[in-house]
MISEVO-736402 format. One record per atom (N, C-alpha, C): residue number from 1; atom name; z, y, x. Coordinates in nm, 4 decimals, always signed. Example, Ala and Ser with C-alpha at 12.3 -4.5 7.8 and 13.67 -1.06 7.14 Angstrom:
2
<atom num="1" atomo="N" up="+0.7800" north="-0.5690" east="+1.3190"/>
<atom num="1" atomo="CA" up="+0.7800" north="-0.4500" east="+1.2300"/>
<atom num="1" atomo="C" up="+0.7800" north="-0.3300" east="+1.3200"/>
<atom num="2" atomo="N" up="+0.7080" north="-0.2250" east="+1.2850"/>
<atom num="2" atomo="CA" up="+0.7140" north="-0.1060" east="+1.3670"/>
<atom num="2" atomo="C" up="+0.7870" north="+0.0030" east="+1.2900"/>
//
This chain:
112
<atom num="1" atomo="N" up="+8.1155" north="+11.7276" east="+12.0254"/>
<atom num="1" atomo="CA" up="+8.2606" north="+11.7258" east="+12.0356"/>
<atom num="1" atomo="C" up="+8.3127" north="+11.5961" east="+11.9710"/>
<atom num="2" atomo="N" up="+8.3994" north="+11.5279" east="+12.0396"/>
<atom num="2" atomo="CA" up="+8.4545" north="+11.4007" east="+11.9890"/>
<atom num="2" atomo="C" up="+8.5502" north="+11.4274" east="+11.8737"/>
<atom num="3" atomo="N" up="+8.5462" north="+11.3361" east="+11.7776"/>
<atom num="3" atomo="CA" up="+8.6372" north="+11.3486" east="+11.6635"/>
<atom num="3" atomo="C" up="+8.7782" north="+11.3123" east="+11.7065"/>
<atom num="4" atomo="N" up="+8.8758" north="+11.3798" east="+11.6487"/>
<atom num="4" atomo="CA" up="+9.0161" north="+11.3470" east="+11.6738"/>
<atom num="4" atomo="C" up="+9.0593" north="+11.2488" east="+11.5663"/>
<atom num="5" atomo="N" up="+9.0774" north="+11.1240" east="+11.6073"/>
<atom num="5" atomo="CA" up="+9.1153" north="+11.0200" east="+11.5131"/>
<atom num="5" atomo="C" up="+9.2666" north="+11.0060" east="+11.4988"/>
<atom num="6" atomo="N" up="+9.3436" north="+11.0879" east="+11.5721"/>
<atom num="6" atomo="CA" up="+9.4886" north="+11.0689" east="+11.5714"/>
<atom num="6" atomo="C" up="+9.5487" north="+11.0890" east="+11.4324"/>
<atom num="7" atomo="N" up="+9.4963" north="+11.1842" east="+11.3536"/>
<atom num="7" atomo="CA" up="+9.5502" north="+11.2032" east="+11.2185"/>
<atom num="7" atomo="C" up="+9.5222" north="+11.0821" east="+11.1319"/>
<atom num="8" atomo="N" up="+9.4001" north="+11.0274" east="+11.1398"/>
<atom num="8" atomo="CA" up="+9.3659" north="+10.9077" east="+11.0635"/>
<atom num="8" atomo="C" up="+9.4545" north="+10.7917" east="+11.1073"/>
<atom num="9" atomo="N" up="+9.4693" north="+10.7746" east="+11.2384"/>
<atom num="9" atomo="CA" up="+9.5539" north="+10.6659" east="+11.2894"/>
<atom num="9" atomo="C" up="+9.6969" north="+10.6820" east="+11.2379"/>
<atom num="10" atomo="N" up="+9.7487" north="+10.8032" east="+11.2402"/>
<atom num="10" atomo="CA" up="+9.8852" north="+10.8264" east="+11.1900"/>
<atom num="10" atomo="C" up="+9.8954" north="+10.7937" east="+11.0422"/>
<atom num="11" atomo="N" up="+9.7926" north="+10.8268" east="+10.9648"/>
<atom num="11" atomo="CA" up="+9.7910" north="+10.7920" east="+10.8222"/>
<atom num="11" atomo="C" up="+9.7926" north="+10.6401" east="+10.8048"/>
<atom num="12" atomo="N" up="+9.7139" north="+10.5704" east="+10.8874"/>
<atom num="12" atomo="CA" up="+9.7107" north="+10.4234" east="+10.8839"/>
<atom num="12" atomo="C" up="+9.8501" north="+10.3695" east="+10.9122"/>
<atom num="13" atomo="N" up="+9.9154" north="+10.4226" east="+11.0149"/>
<atom num="13" atomo="CA" up="+10.0493" north="+10.3757" east="+11.0516"/>
<atom num="13" atomo="C" up="+10.1493" north="+10.4000" east="+10.9387"/>
<atom num="14" atomo="N" up="+10.1371" north="+10.5137" east="+10.8720"/>
<atom num="14" atomo="CA" up="+10.2304" north="+10.5431" east="+10.7624"/>
<atom num="14" atomo="C" up="+10.2130" north="+10.4445" east="+10.6468"/>
<atom num="15" atomo="N" up="+10.0896" north="+10.4071" east="+10.6157"/>
<atom num="15" atomo="CA" up="+10.0655" north="+10.3075" east="+10.5105"/>
<atom num="15" atomo="C" up="+10.1187" north="+10.1720" east="+10.5562"/>
<atom num="16" atomo="N" up="+10.0900" north="+10.1343" east="+10.6807"/>
<atom num="16" atomo="CA" up="+10.1351" north="+10.0040" east="+10.7316"/>
<atom num="16" atomo="C" up="+10.2871" north="+9.9916" east="+10.7259"/>
<atom num="17" atomo="N" up="+10.3575" north="+10.1006" east="+10.7497"/>
<atom num="17" atomo="CA" up="+10.5047" north="+10.0982" east="+10.7470"/>
<atom num="17" atomo="C" up="+10.5582" north="+10.0654" east="+10.6076"/>
<atom num="18" atomo="N" up="+10.4756" north="+10.0833" east="+10.5059"/>
<atom num="18" atomo="CA" up="+10.5184" north="+10.0585" east="+10.3675"/>
<atom num="18" atomo="C" up="+10.4976" north="+9.9141" east="+10.3228"/>
<atom num="19" atomo="N" up="+10.4269" north="+9.8349" east="+10.4031"/>
<atom num="19" atomo="CA" up="+10.4024" north="+9.6948" east="+10.3668"/>
<atom num="19" atomo="C" up="+10.5362" north="+9.6209" east="+10.3746"/>
<atom num="20" atomo="N" up="+10.5805" north="+9.5621" east="+10.2642"/>
<atom num="20" atomo="CA" up="+10.7106" north="+9.4931" east="+10.2665"/>
<atom num="20" atomo="C" up="+10.7087" north="+9.3675" east="+10.3538"/>
<atom num="21" atomo="N" up="+10.8248" north="+9.3321" east="+10.4051"/>
<atom num="21" atomo="CA" up="+10.8371" north="+9.2063" east="+10.4793"/>
<atom num="21" atomo="C" up="+10.7922" north="+9.0924" east="+10.3901"/>
<atom num="22" atomo="N" up="+10.7222" north="+8.9970" east="+10.4496"/>
<atom num="22" atomo="CA" up="+10.6755" north="+8.8823" east="+10.3742"/>
<atom num="22" atomo="C" up="+10.5465" north="+8.9055" east="+10.2987"/>
<atom num="23" atomo="N" up="+10.4854" north="+9.0221" east="+10.3183"/>
<atom num="23" atomo="CA" up="+10.3587" north="+9.0553" east="+10.2525"/>
<atom num="23" atomo="C" up="+10.2586" north="+9.0964" east="+10.3596"/>
<atom num="24" atomo="N" up="+10.1303" north="+9.0916" east="+10.3267"/>
<atom num="24" atomo="CA" up="+10.0238" north="+9.1333" east="+10.4183"/>
<atom num="24" atomo="C" up="+9.9206" north="+9.2139" east="+10.3408"/>
<atom num="25" atomo="N" up="+9.8435" north="+9.2920" east="+10.4129"/>
<atom num="25" atomo="CA" up="+9.7307" north="+9.3629" east="+10.3538"/>
<atom num="25" atomo="C" up="+9.6130" north="+9.3527" east="+10.4500"/>
<atom num="26" atomo="N" up="+9.5006" north="+9.4093" east="+10.4105"/>
<atom num="26" atomo="CA" up="+9.3812" north="+9.4018" east="+10.4951"/>
<atom num="26" atomo="C" up="+9.3460" north="+9.5394" east="+10.5515"/>
<atom num="27" atomo="N" up="+9.2674" north="+9.5364" east="+10.6564"/>
<atom num="27" atomo="CA" up="+9.2199" north="+9.6608" east="+10.7178"/>
<atom num="27" atomo="C" up="+9.1454" north="+9.7444" east="+10.6144"/>
<atom num="28" atomo="N" up="+9.0573" north="+9.6780" east="+10.5394"/>
<atom num="28" atomo="CA" up="+8.9766" north="+9.7478" east="+10.4394"/>
<atom num="28" atomo="C" up="+9.0593" north="+9.8076" east="+10.3273"/>
<atom num="29" atomo="N" up="+9.1668" north="+9.7387" east="+10.2879"/>
<atom num="29" atomo="CA" up="+9.2522" north="+9.7907" east="+10.1803"/>
<atom num="29" atomo="C" up="+9.3210" north="+9.9188" east="+10.2239"/>
<atom num="30" atomo="N" up="+9.3643" north="+9.9250" east="+10.3485"/>
<atom num="30" atomo="CA" up="+9.4260" north="+10.0486" east="+10.3982"/>
<atom num="30" atomo="C" up="+9.3216" north="+10.1591" east="+10.4030"/>
<atom num="31" atomo="N" up="+9.2021" north="+10.1278" east="+10.4525"/>
<atom num="31" atomo="CA" up="+9.0953" north="+10.2278" east="+10.4580"/>
<atom num="31" atomo="C" up="+9.0595" north="+10.2799" east="+10.3205"/>
<atom num="32" atomo="N" up="+9.0479" north="+10.1903" east="+10.2232"/>
<atom num="32" atomo="CA" up="+9.0151" north="+10.2311" east="+10.0861"/>
<atom num="32" atomo="C" up="+9.1249" north="+10.3200" east="+10.0294"/>
<atom num="33" atomo="N" up="+9.2504" north="+10.2840" east="+10.0556"/>
<atom num="33" atomo="CA" up="+9.3623" north="+10.3650" east="+10.0060"/>
<atom num="33" atomo="C" up="+9.3558" north="+10.5062" east="+10.0650"/>
<atom num="34" atomo="N" up="+9.3135" north="+10.5156" east="+10.1900"/>
<atom num="34" atomo="CA" up="+9.3052" north="+10.6465" east="+10.2560"/>
<atom num="34" atomo="C" up="+9.1766" north="+10.7202" east="+10.2219"/>
<atom num="35" atomo="N" up="+9.0944" north="+10.6610" east="+10.1334"/>
<atom num="35" atomo="CA" up="+8.9750" north="+10.7294" east="+10.0847"/>
<atom num="35" atomo="C" up="+8.8519" north="+10.7124" east="+10.1713"/>
<atom num="36" atomo="N" up="+8.8566" north="+10.6157" east="+10.2632"/>
<atom num="36" atomo="CA" up="+8.7433" north="+10.5922" east="+10.3511"/>
<atom num="36" atomo="C" up="+8.7090" north="+10.4436" east="+10.3423"/>
<atom num="37" atomo="N" up="+8.6357" north="+10.4075" east="+10.2366"/>
<atom num="37" atomo="CA" up="+8.6106" north="+10.2669" east="+10.2050"/>
<atom num="37" atomo="C" up="+8.5524" north="+10.1857" east="+10.3198"/>
<atom num="38" atomo="N" up="+8.4627" north="+10.2426" east="+10.3963"/>
<atom num="38" atomo="CA" up="+8.3961" north="+10.1654" east="+10.5020"/>
<atom num="38" atomo="C" up="+8.4666" north="+10.1787" east="+10.6369"/>
<atom num="39" atomo="N" up="+8.5963" north="+10.2023" east="+10.6348"/>
<atom num="39" atomo="CA" up="+8.6672" north="+10.2292" east="+10.7597"/>
<atom num="39" atomo="C" up="+8.7520" north="+10.1131" east="+10.8091"/>
<atom num="40" atomo="N" up="+8.7239" north="+9.9904" east="+10.7644"/>
<atom num="40" atomo="CA" up="+8.8043" north="+9.8756" east="+10.8082"/>
<atom num="40" atomo="C" up="+8.8100" north="+9.8672" east="+10.9608"/>
<atom num="41" atomo="N" up="+8.6982" north="+9.8913" east="+11.0259"/>
<atom num="41" atomo="CA" up="+8.6955" north="+9.8846" east="+11.1731"/>
<atom num="41" atomo="C" up="+8.7858" north="+9.9917" east="+11.2347"/>
<atom num="42" atomo="N" up="+8.7841" north="+10.1121" east="+11.1786"/>
<atom num="42" atomo="CA" up="+8.8713" north="+10.2191" east="+11.2300"/>
<atom num="42" atomo="C" up="+9.0180" north="+10.1827" east="+11.2106"/>
<atom num="43" atomo="N" up="+9.0500" north="+10.1216" east="+11.0967"/>
<atom num="43" atomo="CA" up="+9.1871" north="+10.0768" east="+11.0731"/>
<atom num="43" atomo="C" up="+9.2233" north="+9.9719" east="+11.1777"/>
<atom num="44" atomo="N" up="+9.1291" north="+9.8834" east="+11.2091"/>
<atom num="44" atomo="CA" up="+9.1507" north="+9.7836" east="+11.3133"/>
<atom num="44" atomo="C" up="+9.1794" north="+9.8480" east="+11.4477"/>
<atom num="45" atomo="N" up="+9.1042" north="+9.9512" east="+11.4817"/>
<atom num="45" atomo="CA" up="+9.1291" north="+10.0216" east="+11.6076"/>
<atom num="45" atomo="C" up="+9.2685" north="+10.0835" east="+11.6068"/>
<atom num="46" atomo="N" up="+9.3077" north="+10.1388" east="+11.4939"/>
<atom num="46" atomo="CA" up="+9.4425" north="+10.1960" east="+11.4833"/>
<atom num="46" atomo="C" up="+9.5474" north="+10.0872" east="+11.5055"/>
<atom num="47" atomo="N" up="+9.5277" north="+9.9722" east="+11.4429"/>
<atom num="47" atomo="CA" up="+9.6237" north="+9.8622" east="+11.4583"/>
<atom num="47" atomo="C" up="+9.6270" north="+9.8129" east="+11.6028"/>
<atom num="48" atomo="N" up="+9.5117" north="+9.8125" east="+11.6702"/>
<atom num="48" atomo="CA" up="+9.5076" north="+9.7720" east="+11.8114"/>
<atom num="48" atomo="C" up="+9.5955" north="+9.8622" east="+11.8960"/>
<atom num="49" atomo="N" up="+9.6043" north="+9.9895" east="+11.8583"/>
<atom num="49" atomo="CA" up="+9.6861" north="+10.0846" east="+11.9329"/>
<atom num="49" atomo="C" up="+9.8288" north="+10.0954" east="+11.8829"/>
<atom num="50" atomo="N" up="+9.8637" north="+10.0136" east="+11.7838"/>
<atom num="50" atomo="CA" up="+9.9972" north="+10.0240" east="+11.7244"/>
<atom num="50" atomo="C" up="+10.1077" north="+9.9742" east="+11.8167"/>
<atom num="51" atomo="N" up="+10.0712" north="+9.9077" east="+11.9255"/>
<atom num="51" atomo="CA" up="+10.1723" north="+9.8609" east="+12.0207"/>
<atom num="51" atomo="C" up="+10.2569" north="+9.9743" east="+12.0752"/>
<atom num="52" atomo="N" up="+10.1995" north="+10.0934" east="+12.0794"/>
<atom num="52" atomo="CA" up="+10.2739" north="+10.2105" east="+12.1263"/>
<atom num="52" atomo="C" up="+10.3683" north="+10.2633" east="+12.0184"/>
<atom num="53" atomo="N" up="+10.3622" north="+10.2033" east="+11.8998"/>
<atom num="53" atomo="CA" up="+10.4454" north="+10.2440" east="+11.7864"/>
<atom num="53" atomo="C" up="+10.5199" north="+10.1206" east="+11.7341"/>
<atom num="54" atomo="N" up="+10.6331" north="+10.0869" east="+11.7948"/>
<atom num="54" atomo="CA" up="+10.7028" north="+9.9636" east="+11.7571"/>
<atom num="54" atomo="C" up="+10.7501" north="+9.9593" east="+11.6118"/>
<atom num="55" atomo="N" up="+10.7555" north="+10.0748" east="+11.5460"/>
<atom num="55" atomo="CA" up="+10.7981" north="+10.0781" east="+11.4055"/>
<atom num="55" atomo="C" up="+10.6849" north="+10.0456" east="+11.3085"/>
<atom num="56" atomo="N" up="+10.5630" north="+10.0244" east="+11.3603"/>
<atom num="56" atomo="CA" up="+10.4476" north="+9.9910" east="+11.2764"/>
<atom num="56" atomo="C" up="+10.4318" north="+9.8388" east="+11.2743"/>
<atom num="57" atomo="N" up="+10.4440" north="+9.7769" east="+11.1558"/>
<atom num="57" atomo="CA" up="+10.4316" north="+9.6310" east="+11.1469"/>
<atom num="57" atomo="C" up="+10.2858" north="+9.5855" east="+11.1458"/>
<atom num="58" atomo="N" up="+10.2199" north="+9.6014" east="+11.2601"/>
<atom num="58" atomo="CA" up="+10.0771" north="+9.5682" east="+11.2705"/>
<atom num="58" atomo="C" up="+10.0499" north="+9.4215" east="+11.2398"/>
<atom num="59" atomo="N" up="+10.1495" north="+9.3363" east="+11.2557"/>
<atom num="59" atomo="CA" up="+10.1295" north="+9.1934" east="+11.2283"/>
<atom num="59" atomo="C" up="+10.1036" north="+9.1661" east="+11.0807"/>
<atom num="60" atomo="N" up="+10.1339" north="+9.2618" east="+10.9941"/>
<atom num="60" atomo="CA" up="+10.1134" north="+9.2442" east="+10.8500"/>
<atom num="60" atomo="C" up="+9.9745" north="+9.2874" east="+10.8046"/>
<atom num="61" atomo="N" up="+9.8872" north="+9.3255" east="+10.8969"/>
<atom num="61" atomo="CA" up="+9.7518" north="+9.3688" east="+10.8624"/>
<atom num="61" atomo="C" up="+9.6532" north="+9.2660" east="+10.9178"/>
<atom num="62" atomo="N" up="+9.5765" north="+9.2056" east="+10.8269"/>
<atom num="62" atomo="CA" up="+9.4838" north="+9.0971" east="+10.8608"/>
<atom num="62" atomo="C" up="+9.3457" north="+9.1300" east="+10.8032"/>
<atom num="63" atomo="N" up="+9.2489" north="+9.0423" east="+10.8267"/>
<atom num="63" atomo="CA" up="+9.1179" north="+9.0709" east="+10.7687"/>
<atom num="63" atomo="C" up="+9.1142" north="+9.0289" east="+10.6216"/>
<atom num="64" atomo="N" up="+9.0038" north="+9.0561" east="+10.5549"/>
<atom num="64" atomo="CA" up="+8.9973" north="+9.0366" east="+10.4087"/>
<atom num="64" atomo="C" up="+9.0039" north="+8.8909" east="+10.3663"/>
<atom num="65" atomo="N" up="+8.9859" north="+8.7979" east="+10.4599"/>
<atom num="65" atomo="CA" up="+9.0003" north="+8.6563" east="+10.4272"/>
<atom num="65" atomo="C" up="+9.1398" north="+8.6036" east="+10.4626"/>
<atom num="66" atomo="N" up="+9.2243" north="+8.6909" east="+10.5174"/>
<atom num="66" atomo="CA" up="+9.3576" north="+8.6479" east="+10.5571"/>
<atom num="66" atomo="C" up="+9.3634" north="+8.5900" east="+10.6969"/>
<atom num="67" atomo="N" up="+9.2613" north="+8.6156" east="+10.7777"/>
<atom num="67" atomo="CA" up="+9.2586" north="+8.5657" east="+10.9149"/>
<atom num="67" atomo="C" up="+9.3303" north="+8.6622" east="+11.0093"/>
<atom num="68" atomo="N" up="+9.3993" north="+8.6056" east="+11.1069"/>
<atom num="68" atomo="CA" up="+9.4727" north="+8.6862" east="+11.2050"/>
<atom num="68" atomo="C" up="+9.3783" north="+8.7341" east="+11.3152"/>
<atom num="69" atomo="N" up="+9.2825" north="+8.8162" east="+11.2769"/>
<atom num="69" atomo="CA" up="+9.1807" north="+8.8616" east="+11.3715"/>
<atom num="69" atomo="C" up="+9.2375" north="+8.9555" east="+11.4774"/>
<atom num="70" atomo="N" up="+9.3527" north="+9.0146" east="+11.4529"/>
<atom num="70" atomo="CA" up="+9.4116" north="+9.1071" east="+11.5503"/>
<atom num="70" atomo="C" up="+9.5057" north="+9.0420" east="+11.6486"/>
<atom num="71" atomo="N" up="+9.5194" north="+8.9114" east="+11.6455"/>
<atom num="71" atomo="CA" up="+9.6209" north="+8.8445" east="+11.7278"/>
<atom num="71" atomo="C" up="+9.6000" north="+8.8649" east="+11.8771"/>
<atom num="72" atomo="N" up="+9.4768" north="+8.8866" east="+11.9211"/>
<atom num="72" atomo="CA" up="+9.4493" north="+8.9065" east="+12.0637"/>
<atom num="72" atomo="C" up="+9.5167" north="+9.0322" east="+12.1176"/>
<atom num="73" atomo="N" up="+9.5534" north="+9.1229" east="+12.0289"/>
<atom num="73" atomo="CA" up="+9.6154" north="+9.2486" east="+12.0710"/>
<atom num="73" atomo="C" up="+9.7679" north="+9.2403" east="+12.0736"/>
<atom num="74" atomo="N" up="+9.8208" north="+9.1205" east="+12.0514"/>
<atom num="74" atomo="CA" up="+9.9645" north="+9.0981" east="+12.0608"/>
<atom num="74" atomo="C" up="+9.9925" north="+9.0264" east="+12.1928"/>
<atom num="75" atomo="N" up="+10.1106" north="+9.0458" east="+12.2457"/>
<atom num="75" atomo="CA" up="+10.1469" north="+8.9808" east="+12.3706"/>
<atom num="75" atomo="C" up="+10.2752" north="+8.9017" east="+12.3513"/>
<atom num="76" atomo="N" up="+10.2658" north="+8.7696" east="+12.3565"/>
<atom num="76" atomo="CA" up="+10.1445" north="+8.6884" east="+12.3655"/>
<atom num="76" atomo="C" up="+10.0712" north="+8.6871" east="+12.2312"/>
<atom num="77" atomo="N" up="+9.9461" north="+8.6396" east="+12.2270"/>
<atom num="77" atomo="CA" up="+9.8692" north="+8.6364" east="+12.1021"/>
<atom num="77" atomo="C" up="+9.9381" north="+8.5615" east="+11.9881"/>
<atom num="78" atomo="N" up="+10.0237" north="+8.4672" east="+12.0199"/>
<atom num="78" atomo="CA" up="+10.0952" north="+8.3925" east="+11.9154"/>
<atom num="78" atomo="C" up="+10.2022" north="+8.4765" east="+11.8462"/>
<atom num="79" atomo="N" up="+10.2340" north="+8.5946" east="+11.9013"/>
<atom num="79" atomo="CA" up="+10.3396" north="+8.6793" east="+11.8447"/>
<atom num="79" atomo="C" up="+10.3080" north="+8.7234" east="+11.7018"/>
<atom num="80" atomo="N" up="+10.1802" north="+8.7458" east="+11.6709"/>
<atom num="80" atomo="CA" up="+10.1435" north="+8.7890" east="+11.5359"/>
<atom num="80" atomo="C" up="+10.1836" north="+8.6815" east="+11.4348"/>
<atom num="81" atomo="N" up="+10.1438" north="+8.5582" east="+11.4620"/>
<atom num="81" atomo="CA" up="+10.1782" north="+8.4478" east="+11.3727"/>
<atom num="81" atomo="C" up="+10.3301" north="+8.4270" east="+11.3673"/>
<atom num="82" atomo="N" up="+10.3959" north="+8.4347" east="+11.4814"/>
<atom num="82" atomo="CA" up="+10.5413" north="+8.4140" east="+11.4862"/>
<atom num="82" atomo="C" up="+10.6151" north="+8.5164" east="+11.4004"/>
<atom num="83" atomo="N" up="+10.5721" north="+8.6420" east="+11.4069"/>
<atom num="83" atomo="CA" up="+10.6369" north="+8.7472" east="+11.3267"/>
<atom num="83" atomo="C" up="+10.6149" north="+8.7231" east="+11.1771"/>
<atom num="84" atomo="N" up="+10.4933" north="+8.6845" east="+11.1400"/>
<atom num="84" atomo="CA" up="+10.4650" north="+8.6564" east="+10.9990"/>
<atom num="84" atomo="C" up="+10.5472" north="+8.5375" east="+10.9499"/>
<atom num="85" atomo="N" up="+10.5517" north="+8.4307" east="+11.0294"/>
<atom num="85" atomo="CA" up="+10.6261" north="+8.3113" east="+10.9895"/>
<atom num="85" atomo="C" up="+10.7758" north="+8.3443" east="+10.9757"/>
<atom num="86" atomo="N" up="+10.8275" north="+8.4301" east="+11.0642"/>
<atom num="86" atomo="CA" up="+10.9687" north="+8.4704" east="+11.0569"/>
<atom num="86" atomo="C" up="+10.9986" north="+8.5450" east="+10.9270"/>
<atom num="87" atomo="N" up="+10.8966" north="+8.6049" east="+10.8679"/>
<atom num="87" atomo="CA" up="+10.9124" north="+8.6767" east="+10.7409"/>
<atom num="87" atomo="C" up="+10.8807" north="+8.5880" east="+10.6209"/>
<atom num="88" atomo="N" up="+10.8514" north="+8.4609" east="+10.6461"/>
<atom num="88" atomo="CA" up="+10.8249" north="+8.3681" east="+10.5368"/>
<atom num="88" atomo="C" up="+10.6798" north="+8.3562" east="+10.4970"/>
<atom num="89" atomo="N" up="+10.5893" north="+8.4157" east="+10.5751"/>
<atom num="89" atomo="CA" up="+10.4463" north="+8.4058" east="+10.5462"/>
<atom num="89" atomo="C" up="+10.3939" north="+8.2807" east="+10.6165"/>
<atom num="90" atomo="N" up="+10.3347" north="+8.1906" east="+10.5399"/>
<atom num="90" atomo="CA" up="+10.2838" north="+8.0666" east="+10.5969"/>
<atom num="90" atomo="C" up="+10.1464" north="+8.0896" east="+10.6586"/>
<atom num="91" atomo="N" up="+10.1327" north="+8.0461" east="+10.7839"/>
<atom num="91" atomo="CA" up="+10.0074" north="+8.0609" east="+10.8578"/>
<atom num="91" atomo="C" up="+9.9662" north="+7.9239" east="+10.9097"/>
<atom num="92" atomo="N" up="+9.8394" north="+7.8921" east="+10.8916"/>
<atom num="92" atomo="CA" up="+9.7861" north="+7.7651" east="+10.9409"/>
<atom num="92" atomo="C" up="+9.6482" north="+7.7915" east="+10.9972"/>
<atom num="93" atomo="N" up="+9.6242" north="+7.7498" east="+11.1214"/>
<atom num="93" atomo="CA" up="+9.4947" north="+7.7713" east="+11.1880"/>
<atom num="93" atomo="C" up="+9.4530" north="+7.9187" east="+11.1834"/>
<atom num="94" atomo="N" up="+9.5466" north="+8.0070" east="+11.2159"/>
<atom num="94" atomo="CA" up="+9.5223" north="+8.1525" east="+11.2192"/>
<atom num="94" atomo="C" up="+9.4832" north="+8.2113" east="+11.0841"/>
<atom num="95" atomo="N" up="+9.5200" north="+8.1462" east="+10.9754"/>
<atom num="95" atomo="CA" up="+9.4861" north="+8.1958" east="+10.8414"/>
<atom num="95" atomo="C" up="+9.6113" north="+8.1950" east="+10.7540"/>
<atom num="96" atomo="N" up="+9.6306" north="+8.3048" east="+10.6794"/>
<atom num="96" atomo="CA" up="+9.7421" north="+8.3163" east="+10.5855"/>
<atom num="96" atomo="C" up="+9.7207" north="+8.2159" east="+10.4730"/>
<atom num="97" atomo="N" up="+9.8210" north="+8.1359" east="+10.4459"/>
<atom num="97" atomo="CA" up="+9.8169" north="+8.0432" east="+10.3334"/>
<atom num="97" atomo="C" up="+9.8685" north="+8.1175" east="+10.2096"/>
<atom num="98" atomo="N" up="+9.8230" north="+8.0817" east="+10.0932"/>
<atom num="98" atomo="CA" up="+9.8624" north="+8.1513" east="+9.9692"/>
<atom num="98" atomo="C" up="+9.8373" north="+8.3017" east="+9.9814"/>
<atom num="99" atomo="N" up="+9.7224" north="+8.3351" east="+10.0389"/>
<atom num="99" atomo="CA" up="+9.6887" north="+8.4750" east="+10.0667"/>
<atom num="99" atomo="C" up="+9.7002" north="+8.5625" east="+9.9414"/>
<atom num="100" atomo="N" up="+9.6503" north="+8.5133" east="+9.8280"/>
<atom num="100" atomo="CA" up="+9.6555" north="+8.5926" east="+9.7043"/>
<atom num="100" atomo="C" up="+9.7984" north="+8.6243" east="+9.6621"/>
<atom num="101" atomo="N" up="+9.8912" north="+8.5349" east="+9.6928"/>
<atom num="101" atomo="CA" up="+10.0309" north="+8.5541" east="+9.6525"/>
<atom num="101" atomo="C" up="+10.1043" north="+8.6551" east="+9.7410"/>
<atom num="102" atomo="N" up="+10.0687" north="+8.6641" east="+9.8680"/>
<atom num="102" atomo="CA" up="+10.1391" north="+8.7543" east="+9.9597"/>
<atom num="102" atomo="C" up="+10.0612" north="+8.8832" east="+9.9858"/>
<atom num="103" atomo="N" up="+9.9409" north="+8.8927" east="+9.9275"/>
<atom num="103" atomo="CA" up="+9.8565" north="+9.0104" east="+9.9502"/>
<atom num="103" atomo="C" up="+9.9175" north="+9.1340" east="+9.8837"/>
<atom num="104" atomo="N" up="+9.9253" north="+9.2411" east="+9.9585"/>
<atom num="104" atomo="CA" up="+9.9806" north="+9.3687" east="+9.9148"/>
<atom num="104" atomo="C" up="+9.8673" north="+9.4712" east="+9.9173"/>
<atom num="105" atomo="N" up="+9.8274" north="+9.5197" east="+9.8005"/>
<atom num="105" atomo="CA" up="+9.7167" north="+9.6150" east="+9.7896"/>
<atom num="105" atomo="C" up="+9.7746" north="+9.7556" east="+9.7719"/>
<atom num="106" atomo="N" up="+9.7600" north="+9.8427" east="+9.8716"/>
<atom num="106" atomo="CA" up="+9.8177" north="+9.9760" east="+9.8593"/>
<atom num="106" atomo="C" up="+9.7639" north="+10.0556" east="+9.7407"/>
<atom num="107" atomo="N" up="+9.6393" north="+10.0265" east="+9.6973"/>
<atom num="107" atomo="CA" up="+9.5826" north="+10.0983" east="+9.5820"/>
<atom num="107" atomo="C" up="+9.6645" north="+10.0690" east="+9.4561"/>
<atom num="108" atomo="N" up="+9.7200" north="+9.9483" east="+9.4481"/>
<atom num="108" atomo="CA" up="+9.8009" north="+9.9089" east="+9.3327"/>
<atom num="108" atomo="C" up="+9.9478" north="+9.9412" east="+9.3571"/>
<atom num="109" atomo="N" up="+9.9984" north="+9.8967" east="+9.4715"/>
<atom num="109" atomo="CA" up="+10.1410" north="+9.9092" east="+9.5014"/>
<atom num="109" atomo="C" up="+10.1856" north="+10.0542" east="+9.5191"/>
<atom num="110" atomo="N" up="+10.0968" north="+10.1400" east="+9.5654"/>
<atom num="110" atomo="CA" up="+10.1329" north="+10.2791" east="+9.5896"/>
<atom num="110" atomo="C" up="+10.0716" north="+10.3751" east="+9.4886"/>
<atom num="111" atomo="N" up="+10.0222" north="+10.3195" east="+9.3780"/>
<atom num="111" atomo="CA" up="+9.9620" north="+10.4045" east="+9.2732"/>
<atom num="111" atomo="C" up="+10.0651" north="+10.5008" east="+9.2192"/>
<atom num="112" atomo="N" up="+10.0212" north="+10.6208" east="+9.1979"/>
<atom num="112" atomo="CA" up="+10.1135" north="+10.7251" east="+9.1466"/>
<atom num="112" atomo="C" up="+10.1172" north="+10.7233" east="+8.9949"/>
//
């Protein structure tokens, strides 16, 4: 029987909605926050499907080096960078500049 990933995807979307404008996080950081450390790829799949959820700021989720690895899932692919730049996030050669300064870690930011 196939696993139903919709609950996990919805959890990913809820965390992504909390990322403030002008900040970014990584696929792995969202997975770790949700208690599934090795789920960066699953978070990526969720972000790939976020187009059906316009309220999810998928452009704010990048890989652990700050690379815009998900840009191919935007239409056009330059839209990911354009949205980040509009929020004041500097991007050069598909990489977030000053990544440490704009990085938003849900484990820290959402700690109870």
